[in-house]
Each structure stands twice: as structure tokens, then as C-alpha cells.
C-alpha positions in Angstrom: -35.5 -33.6 -28.2 -36.1 -37.3 -29.0 -38.6 -37.6 -26.1 -40.5 -34.6 -27.3 -40.7 -36.0 -30.8 -42.0 -39.3 -29.5 -44.7 -37.5 -27.4 -45.7 -35.5 -30.5 -46.1 -38.6 -32.6 -48.1 -40.3 -29.8 -50.5 -37.4 -29.4 -50.9 -36.9 -33.1 -51.7 -40.6 -33.6 -54.1 -40.5 -30.7 -56.0 -37.4 -31.8 -55.8 -37.8 -35.6 -55.8 -41.5 -35.9 -53.4 -41.2 -38.8 -50.1 -42.8 -39.4 -47.2 -40.2 -39.3 -45.7 -39.5 -42.6 -42.3 -41.1 -43.1 -39.7 -38.9 -44.7 -36.9 -40.2 -46.8 -33.6 -39.1 -45.3 -31.2 -37.3 -47.6 -27.5 -38.1 -47.2 -25.2 -35.3 -46.2 -21.5 -35.2 -47.2 -19.7 -38.2 -45.8 -16.0 -38.5 -46.5 -15.9 -42.3 -46.1 -18.8 -42.7 -48.5 -17.2 -40.7 -51.2 -14.0 -42.7 -51.0 -16.0 -45.7 -52.3 -16.5 -43.9 -55.7 -17.7 -46.9 -57.7 -20.7 -47.5 -55.3 -22.0 -43.9 -55.6 -25.1 -43.0 -57.5 -24.9 -40.4 -60.3 -26.4 -37.8 -58.1 -23.9 -38.4 -55.3 -21.0 -38.3 -57.7 -22.2 -34.9 -59.1 -22.6 -33.4 -55.6 -19.1 -34.7 -54.6 -17.6 -33.1 -57.7 -19.3 -29.8 -57.0 -18.2 -29.9 -53.3 -14.6 -30.7 -54.1 -14.1 -28.5 -57.1 -15.8 -25.4 -55.7 -12.7 -24.1 -53.9 -10.6 -24.6 -57.0 -12.9 -22.5 -59.2 -13.3 -19.8 -56.5 -9.5 -19.5 -56.3 -9.2 -19.2 -60.1 -11.9 -16.6 -60.4 -10.5 -14.5 -57.5 -6.9 -14.8 -58.9 -8.1 -13.6 -62.4 -10.1 -10.8 -60.8 -7.2 -9.6 -58.6 -4.7 -9.6 -61.5 -7.0 -7.6 -63.8 -8.7 -5.2 -61.4 -7.3 -2.2 -63.2 -8.6 -3.2 -66.6 -12.0 -4.1 -65.1 -12.3 -0.6 -63.4 -11.2 1.2 -66.6 -13.7 -0.9 -68.6 -16.6 0.0 -66.3 -15.6 3.8 -66.3 -15.5 3.7 -70.1 -18.8 2.0 -70.3 -20.4 4.6 -68.0 -19.0 7.4 -70.1 -20.2 5.7 -73.3 -23.7 5.3 -72.0 -23.7 9.0 -70.9 -22.4 10.1 -74.3 -24.9 7.9 -76.1 -27.8 9.6 -74.3 -26.4 13.1 -75.0 -25.9 14.1 -71.3 -22.2 15.1 -71.8 -22.6 17.3 -74.9 -23.7 20.9 -74.2 -26.4 22.3 -76.6 
């Protein structure tokens, strides 16, 4: 792919006579980089915290959901009946 990219840059510079736009590379998660915590920028620290704490929060949410599934279902059924009763669809006239 590198040869094709080089050819594209050569042709674009030949026909357009413009300098190719240089993009700033964004860093992707690198374990060694995050071990040097003091050298990180604030943005990198925030992304590391999000990446490392996401499984913990997902586990806690799933655990709470699984333990209380009966209450959640009963609450939803009660809410649906309440909305129907409020509209007057259950009461016969």
C-alpha cells in the first residue's frame, strides 16, 4: 500500500502543483505510554481512565440489572397499566 500512496502523492503534486496536506497523527492506546503516567497530557489521562474503568462500570451495571430483573419487569408492567388506566382504556363505559 505504501507504493500506491507514494504514486498518488507524486501524481497529485504533478497535476495539482500543490503540497499534500499533512495530517497530525492521533495516538492510539499504547500500554507502555500509559505506564509513564506523569508524562501524559490531560487528554491522554482521561482517555486512559475511560478505557481502563469501562469494564468495571459495565460489570457493576450488569450485576445490578441481573439481581433486580424481577423488580424492573414488575415496574415496567405497572407503568404500562398505569398509563392505560390514565388514558381510560381499561375502564368500560
